[in-house]
C-alpha positions in Angstrom: 40.6 -109.1 85.3 38.1 -106.7 84.0 35.4 -106.8 81.2 36.1 -103.2 80.2 38.1 -103.9 77.1 36.6 -104.0 73.7 37.4 -106.6 71.1 40.3 -105.5 68.9 38.6 -106.9 65.8 34.9 -106.1 66.1 34.9 -103.7 69.1 32.2 -105.7 71.0 32.3 -106.4 74.7 34.7 -109.0 76.0 34.1 -111.4 78.9 36.7 -112.5 81.4 37.8 -116.1 81.7 40.8 -118.4 81.5 42.5 -120.5 78.9 43.4 -123.9 80.3 45.7 -126.8 79.3 47.9 -129.5 80.6 51.7 -129.9 80.8 53.9 -128.7 79.3 51.5 -125.7 79.0 50.6 -123.3 76.3 53.4 -121.4 74.6 53.6 -118.6 72.0 55.7 -119.3 68.9 56.2 -117.5 65.7 56.1 -120.7 63.7 55.9 -124.5 64.3 59.2 -126.3 64.8 60.7 -129.6 65.6 60.4 -129.1 69.4 56.6 -128.6 69.2 55.3 -127.2 72.5 58.6 -127.7 74.3 59.9 -124.4 73.2 58.5 -120.9 72.9 57.3 -118.2 75.4 55.0 -119.6 78.1 51.6 -117.9 78.3 50.2 -120.1 81.0 51.3 -120.9 84.6 50.9 -123.9 86.8 52.5 -127.3 87.2 50.1 -130.0 86.1 47.1 -128.0 85.0 48.1 -124.7 83.3 45.9 -121.6 83.0 46.1 -117.9 82.1 43.7 -115.1 82.5 42.0 -114.2 79.1 39.3 -112.1 77.5 36.9 -113.6 74.9 34.7 -111.6 72.5 31.1 -112.7 72.8 30.4 -111.9 69.2 33.3 -113.0 67.0 35.2 -115.4 69.4 38.5 -113.5 69.5 40.6 -114.4 72.5 43.0 -111.9 74.0 45.7 -112.9 76.6 46.9 -109.9 78.5 50.7 -109.9 79.3 51.8 -111.0 82.8 
């Protein structure tokens, strides 16, 4: 992953890293529902420990997860 992207909110430099979590992983949902984190579009990969490449703005804290 590269640090070349600017923050979409404040245009400051972003740093590379990862978001991490545990099973069943991190998902994207348009709204909360009865199934909680069991449904939705997965944004992490892994079996027990989940992770995804991400960029974080050093100034405002915005996190961007590029598509797979």
